[in-house]
ZASE-144168 format. One record per residue: x, y, z of N, C-alpha, C, O in turn; residue number from 1. Coordinates in Angstrom, 2 decimals, padded with zeros to 5 digits. Atoms other than C-alpha are relative to their C-alpha. Example, Ala and Ser with C-alpha at 12.3 -4.5 7.8 and 13.67 -1.06 7.14 Angstrom:
# ZASE-144168
+---------+---------+---------+---------+---------+---------+---------+---------+---------+---------+---------+---------+-----+
|      nu |      nv |      nw |     cau |     cav |     caw |      cu |      cv |      cw |      ou |      ov |      ow | pos |
+---------+---------+---------+---------+---------+---------+---------+---------+---------+---------+---------+---------+-----+
|  000.89 | -001.19 |  000.00 |  012.30 | -004.50 |  007.80 |  000.90 |  001.20 |  000.00 |  001.94 |  001.18 |  000.66 |   1 |
| -000.82 | -001.19 | -000.06 |  013.67 | -001.06 |  007.14 | -000.77 |  001.09 |  000.73 | -000.26 |  002.20 |  000.90 |   2 |
+---------+---------+---------+---------+---------+---------+---------+---------+---------+---------+---------+---------+-----+
***
This chain:
# ZASE-144168
+---------+---------+---------+---------+---------+---------+---------+---------+---------+---------+---------+---------+-----+
|      nu |      nv |      nw |     cau |     cav |     caw |      cu |      cv |      cw |      ou |      ov |      ow | pos |
+---------+---------+---------+---------+---------+---------+---------+---------+---------+---------+---------+---------+-----+
|  000.41 | -000.40 |  001.38 | -010.05 | -006.25 | -007.35 |  001.34 |  000.87 | -000.46 |  001.78 |  000.43 | -001.52 |   1 |
| -001.07 | -000.64 |  000.33 | -006.95 | -003.71 | -007.65 |  001.24 | -000.89 | -000.32 |  001.99 | -000.47 | -001.19 |   2 |
| -001.30 |  000.77 |  000.13 | -004.11 | -006.57 | -007.47 |  000.23 | -000.06 | -001.22 |  001.42 |  000.25 | -001.34 |   3 |
|  000.03 |  000.82 |  000.55 | -004.52 | -007.77 | -010.66 |  000.43 |  001.55 | -001.18 |  000.73 |  001.25 | -002.34 |   4 |
| -000.17 | -000.79 |  000.63 | -003.92 | -004.29 | -012.20 |  001.15 |  001.07 |  000.25 |  001.16 |  002.18 | -000.28 |   5 |
| -001.08 | -000.66 | -001.02 | -000.58 | -003.12 | -009.92 |  000.94 |  000.02 | -001.34 |  000.85 | -000.88 | -002.17 |   6 |
| -000.78 |  000.24 |  000.87 |  002.13 | -002.16 | -012.28 |  001.56 |  000.42 |  000.51 |  002.59 |  000.26 | -000.15 |   7 |
| -001.22 | -000.33 | -000.44 |  004.82 | -000.96 | -010.28 | -000.32 | -000.46 |  001.83 | -001.24 |  000.06 |  002.46 |   8 |
|  000.43 |  000.44 | -001.56 |  004.88 | -002.72 | -006.39 |  001.08 |  000.04 |  000.92 |  001.68 | -001.02 |  001.08 |   9 |
| -001.06 | -000.41 | -000.51 |  007.44 | -001.13 | -004.22 |  000.51 | -001.23 |  001.46 |  001.13 | -000.62 |  002.33 |  10 |
| -000.35 |  000.46 | -001.48 |  008.20 | -003.62 | -001.11 |  000.50 |  000.67 |  001.46 |  001.49 |  001.41 |  001.46 |  11 |
| -000.47 | -001.13 | -000.99 |  008.56 | -002.05 |  002.38 |  001.39 | -000.64 |  000.05 |  001.53 | -001.64 | -000.65 |  12 |
| -000.66 |  000.02 | -000.46 |  011.83 | -002.21 |  003.71 | -000.17 | -000.74 |  001.81 | -000.60 |  000.20 |  002.48 |  13 |
| -000.13 |  000.07 | -001.53 |  011.92 | -003.95 |  007.73 |  000.27 |  000.83 |  000.57 |  001.44 |  001.19 |  000.41 |  14 |
| -000.70 | -001.21 | -001.15 |  012.29 | -001.33 |  010.16 |  000.70 | -000.67 |  000.93 |  000.18 | -001.56 |  001.60 |  15 |
| -000.97 |  000.20 | -001.11 |  015.33 | -001.78 |  012.34 | -000.84 | -000.60 |  001.43 | -000.88 | -001.71 |  001.98 |  16 |
|  000.55 | -000.19 | -001.51 |  013.46 | -001.16 |  015.50 | -001.19 | -001.19 |  000.12 | -001.45 | -001.75 |  001.18 |  17 |
|  001.04 |  000.85 |  000.27 |  010.67 | -003.42 |  014.29 |  000.57 | -001.66 |  000.20 |  000.20 | -002.51 |  001.01 |  18 |
| -001.13 |  001.15 | -000.09 |  013.24 | -006.29 |  013.69 |  000.36 | -000.29 |  001.38 |  000.15 | -001.41 |  001.83 |  19 |
| -001.00 |  000.10 | -001.17 |  015.10 | -005.81 |  016.94 | -001.16 | -000.54 |  000.94 | -001.03 | -001.66 |  001.43 |  20 |
|  000.89 |  000.88 | -000.75 |  011.55 | -006.25 |  018.97 | -000.47 | -001.00 | -000.26 | -001.20 | -001.51 |  000.60 |  21 |
|  000.63 |  001.00 |  000.69 |  010.63 | -008.88 |  016.87 | -001.74 | -000.05 | -000.19 | -002.47 | -001.04 | -000.11 |  22 |
|  000.75 | -000.60 |  000.57 |  007.69 | -006.68 |  015.80 | -000.99 | -000.73 | -001.31 | -000.72 | -000.12 | -002.34 |  23 |
|  000.32 |  000.35 |  001.06 |  005.47 | -008.72 |  013.18 | -001.90 |  000.59 | -000.08 | -002.69 |  001.27 |  000.59 |  24 |
|  001.70 | -000.75 |  000.47 |  001.89 | -008.09 |  011.47 | -000.46 |  000.46 | -000.96 |  000.40 |  000.70 | -001.81 |  25 |
|  000.28 | -000.57 |  001.01 | -000.28 | -006.68 |  009.08 | -000.24 |  001.68 |  000.50 | -000.87 |  002.15 |  001.45 |  26 |
|  000.86 | -001.39 |  000.31 | -000.58 | -002.97 |  008.19 | -001.14 | -000.40 | -001.01 | -001.23 | -001.35 | -001.79 |  27 |
|  001.16 | -000.28 |  000.88 | -003.71 | -002.06 |  006.58 | -000.34 |  001.50 | -000.21 | -000.63 |  002.41 |  000.56 |  28 |
|  000.09 | -001.70 |  000.58 | -003.98 |  001.03 |  004.33 | -001.54 |  000.17 | -000.31 | -002.31 | -000.63 |  000.22 |  29 |
|  001.24 | -001.02 |  000.94 | -007.15 |  003.02 |  002.41 |  000.40 |  000.76 | -000.58 |  000.69 |  001.87 | -000.13 |  30 |
| -000.63 | -001.21 |  001.10 | -005.95 |  004.56 | -000.76 | -000.94 |  000.33 | -000.72 | -001.82 | -000.51 | -000.90 |  31 |
|  000.32 |  000.14 |  001.77 | -007.32 |  005.95 | -003.86 |  000.74 |  000.39 | -000.66 |  001.48 |  001.37 | -000.52 |  32 |
| -000.59 | -000.01 |  001.00 | -006.13 |  005.15 | -006.86 | -000.29 |  000.88 | -000.93 | -001.26 |  000.55 | -001.60 |  33 |
|  000.21 | -001.13 |  001.01 | -006.10 |  008.24 | -009.12 | -000.02 | -000.02 | -001.69 |  000.79 | -000.73 | -002.29 |  34 |
| -000.02 |  000.23 |  001.42 | -006.92 |  008.69 | -012.83 |  000.85 | -000.51 | -000.76 |  000.62 | -001.12 | -001.80 |  35 |
| -001.09 |  000.03 |  000.78 | -003.71 |  008.41 | -013.79 |  000.83 | -001.32 |  000.51 |  001.94 | -001.64 |  000.07 |  36 |
| -000.70 |  001.22 | -000.20 | -003.10 |  004.98 | -011.80 |  001.04 |  000.40 |  001.25 |  001.83 | -000.52 |  001.45 |  37 |
| -000.82 | -000.50 | -001.23 | -001.05 |  006.99 | -008.44 | -000.83 | -000.44 |  001.08 | -002.05 | -000.27 |  000.96 |  38 |
|  000.09 | -000.51 | -001.45 | -001.54 |  006.56 | -004.94 | -000.69 |  000.82 |  000.54 |  000.23 |  000.96 |  001.35 |  39 |
|  000.43 | -001.18 | -000.76 | -003.52 |  009.38 | -003.23 | -000.94 | -000.54 |  001.21 | -001.44 | -001.66 |  001.36 |  40 |
|  000.51 |  000.62 | -001.28 | -005.06 |  009.74 |  000.36 | -000.20 | -001.16 |  000.39 | -001.22 | -001.85 |  000.44 |  41 |
| -000.64 |  000.88 | -000.71 | -003.26 |  007.48 |  001.83 | -000.34 |  000.09 |  001.58 |  000.04 |  000.97 |  002.35 |  42 |
|  000.50 | -000.08 | -001.70 | -004.81 |  006.64 |  005.38 |  000.52 | -001.62 |  000.31 |  000.50 | -002.56 | -000.49 |  43 |
| -000.11 |  000.72 | -001.25 | -003.71 |  004.31 |  008.37 | -001.26 | -000.65 |  000.35 | -002.03 |  000.15 |  000.87 |  44 |
|  001.10 |  000.51 | -000.32 | -006.64 |  001.68 |  008.89 |  000.48 | -000.85 |  001.54 | -000.17 | -000.72 |  002.58 |  45 |
| -000.39 |  000.54 | -001.04 | -004.59 | -000.55 |  011.36 |  001.55 | -000.53 | -000.27 |  001.89 | -000.68 | -001.45 |  46 |
| -001.35 |  000.46 | -000.10 | -000.80 | -001.81 |  012.16 |  000.69 |  000.65 |  001.23 |  000.35 |  001.70 |  001.76 |  47 |
| -000.65 | -000.52 | -000.71 |  001.81 | -001.62 |  014.54 |  000.72 |  001.61 | -000.33 |  001.07 |  002.15 | -001.37 |  48 |
| -000.84 | -001.64 |  000.18 |  003.37 |  001.87 |  014.87 |  001.56 | -000.04 | -000.64 |  002.07 |  000.69 | -001.50 |  49 |
| -001.43 |  000.27 |  000.63 |  006.93 |  000.43 |  014.33 | -000.10 | -000.34 | -001.71 |  000.89 | -000.12 | -002.40 |  50 |
|  000.01 |  000.48 |  001.23 |  005.89 | -000.79 |  010.94 | -001.31 |  000.90 | -000.88 | -001.48 |  000.46 | -002.01 |  51 |
|  000.63 | -000.97 |  000.74 |  003.38 |  001.79 |  009.57 |  001.05 |  001.11 | -001.10 |  000.90 |  001.18 | -002.32 |  52 |
| -000.60 | -000.79 |  000.88 |  005.89 |  004.34 |  008.24 |  000.83 | -000.82 | -000.81 |  001.75 | -000.01 | -000.98 |  53 |
| -000.99 |  001.29 |  000.86 |  007.96 |  001.49 |  006.11 | -001.42 | -000.58 | -001.00 | -001.40 | -000.91 | -002.19 |  54 |
|  001.34 |  000.37 |  001.34 |  004.17 |  000.55 |  004.62 | -000.37 |  000.75 | -000.61 | -000.80 |  000.46 | -001.73 |  55 |
|  000.19 | -001.34 |  000.97 |  003.63 |  004.26 |  003.58 |  000.62 |  000.21 | -001.02 |  000.31 |  000.41 | -002.20 |  56 |
| -001.47 | -000.06 |  001.31 |  007.07 |  004.43 |  002.09 | -000.10 | -000.32 | -000.87 |  000.24 |  000.17 | -001.95 |  57 |
| -000.39 |  000.96 |  001.35 |  006.65 |  001.79 |  000.24 | -001.15 |  000.18 | -001.15 | -000.83 |  000.38 | -002.32 |  58 |
|  000.82 | -000.16 |  000.85 |  002.91 |  002.03 | -001.23 | -000.20 |  001.35 | -000.57 | -000.89 |  001.56 | -001.57 |  59 |
|  000.16 | -001.21 |  000.66 |  003.17 |  005.51 | -001.78 |  000.62 |  000.34 | -001.32 |  000.56 |  001.31 | -002.07 |  60 |
| -001.07 | -000.38 |  001.92 |  005.64 |  004.79 | -005.03 | -001.01 | -001.39 | -000.52 | -000.21 | -001.99 | -001.24 |  61 |
|  000.73 |  000.98 |  000.66 |  003.10 |  001.91 | -006.24 | -000.69 |  001.02 | -001.09 | -001.06 |  002.18 | -000.91 |  62 |
|  000.69 | -000.23 |  001.04 |  001.67 |  002.47 | -009.35 | -001.13 | -000.78 | -000.71 | -000.93 | -001.99 | -000.81 |  63 |
|  001.14 |  001.37 |  000.20 | -001.74 |  000.80 | -010.75 |  000.08 |  000.50 | -001.90 |  000.80 |  001.36 | -002.42 |  64 |
|  000.61 |  000.14 |  001.74 | -002.90 |  000.58 | -014.79 | -001.30 |  000.81 |  000.71 | -001.87 |  000.42 |  001.73 |  65 |
|  001.21 | -000.97 | -000.17 | -005.75 |  003.54 | -014.64 | -001.59 | -001.44 | -000.24 | -001.83 | -002.29 | -001.10 |  66 |
|  001.23 |  000.77 |  000.65 | -009.21 |  001.74 | -014.33 | -000.85 |  001.23 | -000.98 | -000.96 |  002.45 | -000.96 |  67 |
|  000.99 | -000.84 |  000.96 | -011.52 |  002.74 | -017.06 | -001.54 | -000.58 |  000.27 | -001.71 | -001.73 |  000.67 |  68 |
|  001.37 |  000.04 |  000.23 | -015.49 |  002.99 | -017.26 | -000.66 |  000.74 | -000.87 | -000.88 |  001.95 | -000.86 |  69 |
|  000.48 | -000.63 |  001.37 | -016.97 |  003.39 | -020.38 |  001.18 |  000.20 | -000.85 |  000.68 |  000.77 | -001.82 |  70 |
| -001.00 | -000.88 |  000.23 | -013.73 |  004.38 | -021.65 |  000.74 |  001.11 |  000.12 |  001.35 |  001.78 | -000.71 |  71 |
| -000.25 | -001.10 | -000.45 | -012.92 |  006.71 | -019.63 |  000.93 | -000.57 |  001.21 |  000.67 | -001.68 |  001.67 |  72 |
| -000.25 |  000.41 | -001.18 | -010.39 |  006.70 | -016.61 | -000.54 |  000.30 |  001.38 | -001.12 |  001.39 |  001.37 |  73 |
|  001.02 | -000.57 | -001.14 | -011.96 |  006.99 | -012.94 |  000.78 | -000.56 |  001.24 |  001.35 | -001.64 |  001.14 |  74 |
| -000.52 |  000.19 | -001.32 | -010.63 |  006.92 | -009.31 | -000.48 | -001.06 |  000.54 | -001.54 | -001.37 |  000.00 |  75 |
|  000.36 |  001.02 | -000.79 | -011.05 |  003.90 | -006.85 |  000.51 |  000.04 |  001.09 |  001.70 |  000.28 |  001.31 |  76 |
| -000.38 |  000.40 | -001.27 | -011.17 |  003.27 | -003.54 |  000.69 | -001.47 |  000.14 |  000.16 | -002.46 | -000.35 |  77 |
| -000.27 |  001.38 | -000.23 | -008.94 |  000.36 | -002.43 |  000.48 |  000.02 |  001.54 |  000.62 |  001.01 |  002.27 |  78 |
| -000.75 |  000.10 | -001.47 | -007.42 | -001.51 |  000.98 |  001.10 | -000.74 | -000.40 |  001.10 | -001.65 | -001.23 |  79 |
| -000.86 |  001.01 |  000.85 | -004.17 | -002.65 |  000.59 |  000.75 | -000.59 |  001.59 |  001.01 |  000.03 |  002.63 |  80 |
| -000.77 |  000.33 | -001.50 | -002.46 | -005.01 |  003.30 |  001.49 | -000.36 | -000.33 |  002.08 | -000.87 | -001.29 |  81 |
| -001.46 |  000.39 |  000.27 |  000.76 | -005.39 |  003.63 |  000.59 | -000.92 |  001.36 |  000.42 | -000.45 |  002.49 |  82 |
| -000.07 |  000.59 | -001.21 |  002.17 | -008.29 |  006.01 |  001.68 | -000.11 |  000.14 |  002.47 | -000.11 | -000.80 |  83 |
| -001.45 | -000.02 | -000.13 |  005.63 | -008.48 |  007.64 |  000.00 | -000.92 |  001.02 | -000.71 | -000.88 |  002.02 |  84 |
|  000.11 |  000.65 | -000.84 |  006.71 | -011.23 |  009.10 |  001.48 | -000.33 | -000.06 |  001.93 |  000.02 | -001.15 |  85 |
| -001.37 |  000.02 | -000.01 |  010.60 | -012.21 |  009.92 |  000.07 | -001.31 |  000.03 | -000.77 | -002.09 |  000.46 |  86 |
| -000.20 |  001.52 |  000.65 |  012.23 | -015.35 |  008.69 |  001.20 | -000.18 |  001.30 |  001.83 | -001.23 |  001.42 |  87 |
+---------+---------+---------+---------+---------+---------+---------+---------+---------+---------+---------+---------+-----+
***
């Protein structure tokens, strides 16, 4: 639902310790998108502890186009999944 309205998406930097230890996987976050389109109330649902800080740092910078209901901006809840894969 929220993917199409993102206007600024910062990719996470792969943490050095995670890369060194060959840690891969998904980090799932719960967030509220404010009436202004900013990320708020970011919470970790799941993910490796070596990957979580990088995911949070990146997602905190994301910006969405505000959601409108009857022409008025509203807050929405969303889940964000970031996949960390070594190449």
